[in-house]
Structures are given as C-alpha cells and as structure tokens.
SEPA-108467 format. One record per residue (C-alpha): z, y, x. Coordinates in steps of 0.25 Angstrom, whole numbers, plus 5000, padded with zeros to 4 digits. Each point is the difference from the previous one (the first is absolute). Layout:
ZYX ...
This chain:
512950505368 499850025015 501350015008 500350155003 501149985010 500450135006 498750075000 500150144996 499450064987 499250124998 499350074988 498549985002 499550044986 500550074988 499250004986 500550094989 499550004986 500450104989 501450025007 500750134998 499150115005 498949905004 499050004988 499049895003 499849905011 500450035015 499949915012 500750045014 499749925012 501150015010 499549895009 500250035015 500750134996 501450025007 500250144995 499650044986 500050154997 500150054986 499850154997 499850094988 500750114992 501249964992 499749934987 498749955004 500449855001 500649985014 501449944995 499249924990 499449925012 501449965005 500449974985 498849904999 500549925012 501450004996 499749964985 499049895004 501049945010 501450024993 499650024985 500650144999 500050145005 501550035003 499950154998 499649984985 501249914997 500850064989 498950094994 499650004986 498649945003 500649895009 500049904988 498750044994 499249995014 499350134996 500350055014 499149895006 498750014992 499150115002 500150114990 498550014997 499949854999 501150004990 499450114991 498549955001 500249855003 500149954985 501049904995 500149925013 500150065013 500349955014 500550055014 500149915013 500350015014 499649905011 500649995014 499449915011 501149975011 499349955012 500649925012 499449925011 500049874992 499550054987 499850114989 500950004988 499450074987 501150054991 499550064986 500950064989 499450034987 500650084988 499349984986 500450094989 499649974986 500450074986 501349934999 500449945013 499750005015 499949885010 500149995015 499249905008 500149965015 498849935008 500449955014 498949955009 499149994988 501049914992 500650064987 501550004999 501050044990 500950125004 501249925004 499249905008 499150105006 501250085005 500649885007 498649985007 500050145005 501449985006 499549885007 498950085006 500850125004 501449945004 500249945013 500949894994 499449904991 501449954995 499849894989 501350044993 499750044986 501250105000 499550075013 498650004995 500450074987 500850105008 498850035010 499250034987 501050094994 500250085013 498650015005 499850144994 501250055007 499649935013 498650064999 500450144997 501150015011 499249945012 498550014996 499750124992 500750145000 499550084988 500350144997 501049974990 500749905008 500050095012 501450064997 500549884992 500849935011 500650125008 500350084987 500549884992 501350044993 500649864999 500349945014 500249864993 498550004996 499650045014 500849895006 499449894991 498650055004 500350005015 500649864999 498849954993 499050075010 500849945012 500049864994 501550005000 500249974985 499949855003 501350015008 501249994990 499150044989 500349874992 501550025003 499950144995 499349964987 501149894998 501150105002 499350094990 499849894990 501449955001 500550154999 499250014987 500549874995 501450045002 499850134993 499449934988 501249904999 501050125002 499250084989 500049874991 501549985003 500350154996 499249984987 500849884997 501350075003 499650124991 499749914988 501349925002 500850125001 499450064987 500349874993 501550015005 500150154996 499549964986 501049884999 501150095005 499750114990 500049904988 501349945005 500750145000 499450034986 500649874994 501350025007 500150144994 499749954986 501149905002 501050115003 499650074987 500349884992 501550005003 500849904993 499349994986 499849864994 498849944994 500650014986 500250155001 498650025006 499549924987 500750094991 499450135006 498649945000 500249964985 500550144997 498850065007 499049914991 500750044987 499850155004 498649985004 499749934987 500750114991 499150105008 498749934994 499649915012 499749854997 501149915006 499949855001 501149944992 500449915012 500550125007 501050034989 500749865003 499949985015 501049905006 499650005015 499450095010 498849945008 498650055005 499449984986 501050094994 499850105011 498550004997 500250024985 500850125002 499050065010 499049994989 501050074991 500150115010 498550015001 500050024985 501050115001 499250075010 498849994991 500750074989 500650105009 498650035005 499450014986 501150104996 499650085012 498550004997 500250044985 500950115004 498950055010 499049994989 500850084990 500250115010 498650015003 499650004986 500850124995 498950105002 499049914994 500849974987 500350144998 498550024997 499949984984 498749964992 500050144993 500150085012 498849915006 499150024988 500350154999 499750025015 498749924999 499550094988 500350135008 499349955013 498749954992 499950134993 500150085013 499049915006 499050024989 500150165002 499749985015 498849924997 499450114991 500350115009 499349935012 498849974991 499850154997 500250045014 499049905005 498950054990 500350145004 499849965015 498749934997 499450134993 500550095011 499449915011 498750004993 499950154998 500450025015 498949915004 499050084992 500550135007 499949935014 498649964996 499750144995 500450065014 498949925006 499050034989 500350155002 499749995015 498749934997 499650104989 500350125009 499249935011 498849984990 500150154996 499950045014 498949915002 499250064988 500350145006 499549965013 498749944994 499750124992 500250095013 499049915007 499050014989 500050155000 499850005015 498849914999 499450084989 500250125009 499249935011 498949964991 499850144995 500050055015 498949915004 499150034988 500150155003 499949995015 498850095005 499449905009 500049904989 499450094990 498950045010 499749855003 499949984985 499150124998 499149955012 499849864995 500150014985 501249904999 501249945007 499349864999 498750055007 500850075010 500849885004 498749915000 499350105010 501250025009 500249845001 498649985004 500050115010 501349945006 499449865001 498750055007 500950085010 500749875003 498749935003 499550115009 501350005008 499949845002 498550025005 500550105010 501249915005 498949885002 499250095009 501350035008 500449865001 498649965005 500150105012 501449935003 499449865001 498950055010 501150065009 500849864999 498849925004 499750085012 501549995005 499949844998 498750005008 500850075011 501249915000 499149885001 499350045013 501450045006 500549864997 498849935007 500250095012 501549965001 499749854999 499150015012 501150075008 501049894996 499149895005 499850075014 501550025001 500349854997 499149955011 500750095010 501349954996 499649855002 499550045014 501350065004 500849884994 499249905008 500450075013 501450014996 500049854998 499549975014 501150105006 501149944992 499849865005 500150045014 501350084998 500749894991 500349905012 500650125008 500950044989 500549854997 500449995014 500950124999 500649964987 500349865005 500750065012 500950094991 500449884991 500349925013 500950125005 500750014986 500349855000 500550005014 500950124997 500649944987 500349875007 500750065012 500850104991 500549914988 501450024996 500849964988 500150124990 500750014987 500450124991 501349924997 500449995015 499650155002 499149965013 498950115002 498649965003 499750085012 498549955004 499250084989 499750125009 499649915012 499049934990 499450134995 499850065014 499449875005 499050004989 499750155001 499749995015 499149884999 499250084989 499950125008 499549925012 498949944991 499650134995 499850065014 499249885004 499050024988 498549985005 498850094999 499549894990 501250044990 499650155002 498649964996 500549934988 500850124995 498850085001 499149904992 501149984990 500050154998 498550004998 500149894990 501150074992 499150125000 498849924995 500949944989 500550134995 498550054999 499749874992 501250034991 499650154998 498549964997 500549894990 500950114993 498850105000 499149894994 501049974989 500250154997 498450024998 499949874992 501250054991 499350144999 498749944997 500649914988 500750134994 498750085001 499249884994 501050004988 499950154998 498449995000 500149894990 501050074991 499150135000 498849924996 500749934989 500550134994 498550065001 499549894992 501150014989 499750154999 498549974998 500249914989 500750114992 498850105001 498950024990 498649995004 499650144999 500950055011 499749895010 498750085005 500550145000 500150075013 501450055005 499650154999 499649984985 501349924998 500850115006 499450104990 500249924988 501549985004 500250155002 499450024985 500849894994 501350055007 499850144995 499949954985 501349915002 500850115006 499550104989 500449924989 501249915006 501150084993 499349994986 499749855002 501549975004 500550084988 499149934990 500449865005 501450034998 499750054986 499849874994 501349945006 500850124994 499449984986 500449855001 501450045005 500250104988 499649894990 501149905007 501150114999 499750034986 500149854996 501349985009 500750124993 499749944986 500649875004 501350075005 500150084987 499849884991 501149925008 501050124998 499850004985 500249855000 501350025007 500550104990 499749914988 500849895007 501350085002 499950054986 501150104996 500450005014 498750065005 500650145003 500849945011 498749975008 499850155002 501550045000 500950015012 500549875006 501550054999 499949984985 499749855002 501149985011 501050064991 499649914988 500149885010 501450045005 500550014986 499549864997 500749955013 501350064996 500049944987 499649865006 501250015010 501050044989 499449894990 500049895011 501550045004 500449994985 499349874998 500849945013 501350064994 499749944986 499649865007 501350015007 500850024987 499249884994 500449915012 501550054999 500049974985 499349865002 501149975010 501150044991 499349914989 500049895010 501450025004 500450004986 499349874997 500649935013 501450054997 499949944986 499449875005 501249995011 501050024989 499449884992 500049925013 501450035003 500549984986 499349865000 500649965013 501450044995 499849924987 499649885008 501350015007 500950054989 499449944987 501050084991 499450135006 499550104990 498750075005 500150114989 501550025002 500249975015 501550055002 499849985015 501450055004 500749894991 499249895007 500350065014 501549994997 499949864995 499249945012 500950085010 501249924994 499249875000 499650025015 501450035004 500549874993 499049915007 500350075013 501549964998 499649864997 499149995012 501150045010 501049904993 498949895002 499750035014 501549995004 500249874992 498749945007 500650045014 501349924996 499249884995 499250005013 501250015009 500749894992 498849915002 499850035015 501449955004 499349875006 498850075006 500850095010 500449885008 498649955002 499550155003 501150005012 499449875005 498650055000 500450135007 500749935011 498749915003 499150125000 500950085009 500049885010 498550005000 499950155003 500949985012 499149885005 498850094999 500750115008 500249905011 498649955000 499450145001 500950035012 499549875007 498550054998 500450145005 500649945012 498749915002 499150124998 500850085011 499949895010 498549994998 499850155001 500749995013 499149885004 498850094997 500550125008 500149905012 498749944997 499350145000 500850045013 499349875007 498750044994 500150145005 500449955014 498849915000 499150124996 500650095011 499649895011 498650004994 499950154999 500350035014 498549985004 499550074987 500950125003 499550015014 498549994995 500350104989 500750095010 498850005009 499050024990 500850124994 500150075013 498649985003 499550064987 501050114999 500450035014 500650144996 501049964989 501450035002 500549874994 499049905007 500849875001 500049904988 501049904997 500049904989 501449964997 500449884990 501350014993 500549894990 498749984993 499550145002 499050065010 500250155005 498950075008 500750105009 499550115010 500650065012 499750095012 500449895011 499749855000 501249915000 500649864998 499749944986 501449945000 500550155001 499350044987 500449874993 501450045001 499950144993 500750014986 499049984989 500250144995 499450065013 498949894999 499650054986 500250155002 500250065014 498949925008 499149964988 498550035003 499850024986 500950125000 499750065014 498549995001 498950104996 498849944992 499149995012 501149935008 500349904989 498549984999 499949965015 501249925000 499549924988 498749975007 500849965013 500849904992 498849944993 499249995013 501249935007 500149904988 498549984999 499949975015 501249915001 499849934986 500149855001 499749954986 498450015000 498849985009 499350114993 499850105012 499650124991 500850134998 499650104990 500550145000 499650104988 500050155005 501250005009 499750145005 500750074989 501050115005 499749965015 499750115009 499050005011 500849935011 500549894990 498549984996 499549995014 501149915005 499949914987 498549985003 500449965015 500949894994 498949954990 499049995012 501049915007 500349914987 498549984997 499949915013 500749894992 500050044986 498950034990 500450144995 499550074987 500450154999 499750114991 500150155001 499650124991 499750085013 498649975006 500450055013 501149905001 499149894997 499050045011 501150025010 500549854997 498649965002 499850075013 501449965006 499949854995 499349955013 499249904991 498549985001 499350074988 499649874993 501549965000 500450124992 499750014985 500050124992 500050034985 499950154996 500250034985 499150124998 500250024985 500549934988 499550004986 500149924987 498849915003 500049995015 500750035013 499150065011 500349925013 499650025014 500349875008 499549915011 500749884993 498749964993 500450044985 499149944990 500150064985 
C-alpha cells in the first residue's frame, strides 16, 4: 500500500452495472473533471447516480432505511434485471478514488439467488469480506489511521452518517437536519461530524452503562422484594386462619371431641355409607384420624351428590314416563294410515299432471303446425295465381298479329326463328367489316402525326446543341473575369475582419444576465459592418459590371436549355402515346378480321351498305315477333314448374292433416280456440302442482310426527333405563315418580345435615392439631418481614445512586454542549454568511446553532448577536419561539439546509475526500436564491470536486457558464429518456455500454 499521507482524494471513475434505474453496464470517467453537472427530468436516474456512490462507499442508502424493501435489497437491483435475469442476478457499483499518490478502486457487488443474497467487496483488486472491506474503506477515507479496534469499529459504524452529513446532500436528506423533530439526534449527528464525540465519549458510555446496571439491580431488588412480600402475606394469612380456628375450639377436651366423632360415624353408617370399624372405637386424635374422617366427609358428599342427580333425573323424566306403550302404538297406527292416504293422492295428481303436460305440449305444437299449414295454403294460392298469369301470357303471344303474320310468311315458328337468326348474324359481320374500314383510316392519320413529331424532335435537338455551345463560351469569359475580381474582394473582407477584431478587443467588458450589466456595443458593431460593406459596393469595378451582364446572359441560356429539354421530353411522351394508340388500333383490326367469313372480305363498301340496309329492314320488321317467340318457351317451362310446385304443396297439406288426426279441424279454425285450450291446461297444471305441494307438505308433517313419536318412545326407554341403573327397585311399568321424589328429598336433606356436622368437627380437629404450628408460623412471619424491610433499604440505596449518576450525566452534557458551542462559533459565522449570500432578502437572515444539555437547536433572527446570549435562553423559547423549523417557509428551510450542509462539508476534518455531491438543491428556490447559490458553487469548485444535479436544464447551463472552468474540466451527464431496457444519455464523460 502506497502511503497516502494528506493527499486529497477525488472521484475519477464511476462504473455502474444493473443498479436501480441503470439496466446494463455504464462507465463514467470523471478524470480531470472538477465540476460534474447532472441534468434530466425527474424520475430519469439523477438521484440513482448519487445513490450508487453512497452505496459503494458506505454499504447503504440512508434514505431507504426503514422501508419494506431495505432487508430484501429489491431497491438496489434493476427491476428489469430482477424480472428477466433468471434464478441468479447481480448488481454492482465501482468507484475510483484518485490522489496524487495512487488510485483506490472500490467495488461493491450484490448477488441475489432464489433463497438468499450476498454482498461482496473488492478493494484494489483484492476480494474482501463485508466487515474487512468496510474497515479498509475507512482506512482509505478517514484522515486518522488509529489502530485501536474499538475506534475502527466506531468509524465503520458511523461512516454512513459522516458521508451523508458532509459529502452528499440528497433530496430526502435536504430537510432532515433542519426539520428534525428530535434535537437530541441532531446533537449526536453534529458531534460526530465535528469529531467531538471522542471527547468524553467513553465517560458518557461509562455513565450510561453504570446507570443501566443500577437500574437492572434496582429492578432485580424490587422483584425480590415483591416475591418475599407475597410469601410474607401468604404466611400471615395462614397464621390468622389457624388462630381463628383455635378460638372456635374453645375449652373442649380430646375425649369430648372423640365422642362427637364416634357419634358422627354411627349416624353415617346408619344412613348407608361404609365406615371403617376403627372409627367406631378411636382413642386418640392425630393426623391419621383426621385423614380418615376427611374420607368420610368425601363419602357423605358423594351420597349427597347422588341424591341430587337422582332428583334431577326424576324431575326431567316426568313427561317421558307419562307416555305409555298403548298410547305410542295407537299414535303410530294412525300416523302410518294417514301417510298411506297422502302417498295415494300424490300419485294420482302426478299422473294427471303428466297427461295434462303431454296434451298441452301437443296443442303448443299444433299452433306452430297451424301457422305452417296456413302458410302452405297461401303458397298454393299464390302458385295457382302465377300459373293463371303465365297461361294468359302464352295465349297472348300465340294470338299476337305479328306472330301470326310471321308464321304465315315462313310456314312455321322454327323456320321463322332460323331465318331471323341467320339474318342477324350476317348483319353483325357486315357491321364488323365496316368498323375495320373506319379503323384503317384512323391508323393512316396516326402514322402521319408520328412522322410530323419525329421531324420536330430532330429540329429541337439541333437548337439545343447550338445553345449549349453559346453557354460554354459565356462561362469561359466569366471565369477569366471572376479571377481578376477575387483578389480585390479578399482584400476588402480581410480589412472588415481586422476592423471587427480590433473593435471587440478594445470594447471587451464583463457581461452577465445575473448581474444585469447591459451589452451596449452591438449597434456600433452593426454600423461598422454596414459602412464597410457600402464602401465596398461603391468601389465595385467595371469588371464586376461585366460579370453581372455575362451572368445574366448565362442564366438566360440556361433557361433556354431547360425549356428545350422540357419540350423534347413532351414531344417524346406524345410520340410514345401515339405509337401505343397506333399499335392498339392495328391489333383491334387484326382481331376483327379473324372473325369475318371469306365471302365478305372482297365486297366493296357501297355493296356492304346496301346489304346492311336490307338486313336492318328485315330485323326491324320482325323483331317484336322474334322476341315474343323467344319468351314463349320460357313461359311454357315456367308453367310446368308452377304446376309441379303446387302439387308438392297440396301433398304436404294432406300429410299434415293425417298427422294431427282428429284435431285436423284446428288447422283451419281460428287460433283463439287453441289458445283457450292451452290456457285451460295451464290452469289445471297450476292447481294440480299446488295441490301436490300441499299434499307433500302434509306428508312431511306426518312423517315428522311419526319420527317425533319414535324419538319420544326411545327417550322414554333411555330415561327409564337410566333411572333403573340408579334405583334398582324402580318399576318401569309403574314408575310412581312422586313417591320416589319425596323419598330422595328426605335422603338428600339427611346427607346435607351430616355433611355440615362433619365440616364443623373437622375444623375442630384441625384446630386441636394446629396448636403447635402457630408458634412456628409466627417465627416464619417475623423472618419474612425483616427481609422485606432489608430489600426496601437496598432499593432506596439504588435510587440514590441512580439520581447521582443522572446528575453526573446532566453535568457531562453541559460540558459537551459548552465544548460544541466553542466549536460552532466558526460554523455559525460560515453558515450565517452563506445564508445571507444565498437569501439576501429574507427577514430572518441570521443563523444560530445553540447546543443545550445534549440537544442542538437551530435558531433564526433578524439581527446578529453573541452566541452566548442565545445559549442563555430558556429551552421552551429555543424549541418554539426561535425554532427555524416553525418559522421558515419551505424555500427558506431549503436554503438553510443547503447552507448548513455546505458549511459542514467545507469545514469537515474526518476525510481526505474532497468531493461534494448535491442532488437537485434548487427545489422551492426563487431566481435570486438560484443565481446566488450558483455564485457560491463557482467559488467552491476552486478547491472541491462538485457533483450537482438539477431537473432544470437552464440551471445546468447557467452553472456551466458561471463556473469559470475550462470546458474540458466540466463534465456533464444529461438523462434524455428512461425505459425498461436502457437509459438514453448524453455525456462527455465517456460512457461505454
């Protein structure tokens, strides 16, 4: 490892692979770049660029802490990569930190598989674990290379806080410091940033650890005290109970108590319980005797409970035992007979419904058949009507006068049609021969026109050649004259350029839209150029006049050539069109000649005209008769078809009558008769179905009654058997419930009396035996009471220690606050100056950072003042009246947060990384804030590498123009568009995908 010393570090390269919005591989080269400008619309990836640097160097993106995705790393890997990448996907970021001595390469990689994800660190091409790699990064970044393990661990843990507080200001962190609701967190953050946590930090941890230990011991002592006190209460309660029993015993002797116990045993034995013989002759009261009599009492309780259970069973069984066997059999017989009648009625009704539904369906079908039958009848009538019309047409044709005349002239219809067809065919050939002669004349005319166009085309080509020669002559003369003029014109232009350069050099002044300085030399520049150009125009030579004339002559010749070319193109197009017409005409003539017979080829036109006239006369004379006779055959065929069709319809109608049988009269009758019939069936079906449902309900009710009767009889048998098992003498046929109830009431009362007597005697026996235990219980109670008092003293001792340590912690915080106050004097001045520079028009323009007992308050005022004055204010005023979080607008809070960050970043002492990143700081700022902030940035870039983003392209350009840096030292990355597959970038940082 090359010794780095105090050389500053800057980011020279950033390599991103499948990280957040970056799908794919991107390389950004920041070598020799002091200012990197990042532009683009919101949501296109600007913040992800800052996230990549922060995640690579610190291992986290602080704005995502606490989110649901934080543990799953889903917020790091590109979404498209997650979806399309398969079972295993990877995202990585590599940052190169360059100093004068060397370049450090830090690469962090996240690999996500089906069941787990891993993070790897590679530093200077050496693979490291996450913990070791984090320590290596701290060695590179931190100015102190302390070998103490605890300090190194603390540096590693606090690196994200240091980095986000002094190196990178994200949009989410912008308001975090100033708007923090907990001043304690703000104090801790500031203490770490200033490097003050090492002063008194260990002692603070010791006090906190001691306080926690004392609280744990006090809590343990309280728990012990509660447990001992509960035991003391229990012993005291038992002691009081035993003393109360002893008072109840009075002056009774052991002999009297034995007599009472023996009397109880005799009574219990007479009542039917088993009693050991030893109890009838007891001579001494001891624990064994007490245990035996306790068993006797349990036996009494069992007999008493048995009597109670039997009485309850007898009461419950009264209604069941009143149900006799004769009543059960009679009820069963009646219900089964009723059920059989219901089944019979249901069957008859269901059969009737089936028949009614079948008949109704037939009548429904009959309606459709009637419609079809009537339609066929109308069809038959229509066919008959058409046949009559055809017969009338045939008769009219046969009796037509012209038809009769034609038949008389040519003997028969067939002879007439043959002669007429031949005449019509000869006429068609004559017309074709006449058309051929006309087309031939058109061909001669087209040929003459083609010859004329060919001659015109040749003449125009000759004219074009002559014009081209004239133009070449003029162009030669223009070339000679232009060469002579060029040198003179160059001299004029050189003079103008010299004058303009001299003017600009002599009148250079700083101008900026931010400062509002007007650029007042533009009119003078325009006037100088105009005057120079007018002077050059006045000095134009005779050669230039000649050039103008020759140029006009050349342009005129060019126009003539263009016009000639256009005329040649038009003639060529017209020639092609005429040639196509000529060829088509000749082709049509040849096709017509192929269709002519030989006899007509040699006939002259006059003879053809006479023949055409004769044939036309014959056609016109007999055309009516010919057309009528042609339609006669079609009419005769139509008449035959109609007769056949009518026969088919009549046959179908007769078949339908046979199918419906006796209901055939409904086919021709009115439809209302069928509808009335169907309605009748519908009413019947409705009533019948209602009756079936009612009968079915009666059947269900009867079946239910039958089941209830069976269940009732079974319950009677169960109850009787249960009573029999408890009272063997019970007669099921003659239950006599009242007698048994009176008997067991008496037995229960007797057992209750014996139980009360046994309870009283047992208490006396226990009191007699516990005389010696009362003294032991009093001793135990005294010991427990002393232990409780001792724990009370111990707890008070811990409470006193806790109060003393809390007092030490308060004093410790006061010392820490005083130390931070001394340090913050310089920072407050810096923040104050920055805020006034960026927001000069704010009412509250002075900033004060006031530590107070481990808390840090950010205050604003109209006037500057001594820091000690603010430190003496009450805490309620610090938290409410002067708190910047409560008095600022969002724009002012934004500016103040930027000022605090810049002050900390410029004054930080923990790292050699001279890089500041600010993500879109212009939110809520007005124009004055923006322009002033850019002035501040232009001052910072002289000794810091600045990466700054904005969604406003005008702001980006303004920073570039006001930075004062050479173009090659300014990097820019413009996010043009963002899609699932790629980010469209425009940059001079050598991106490679």
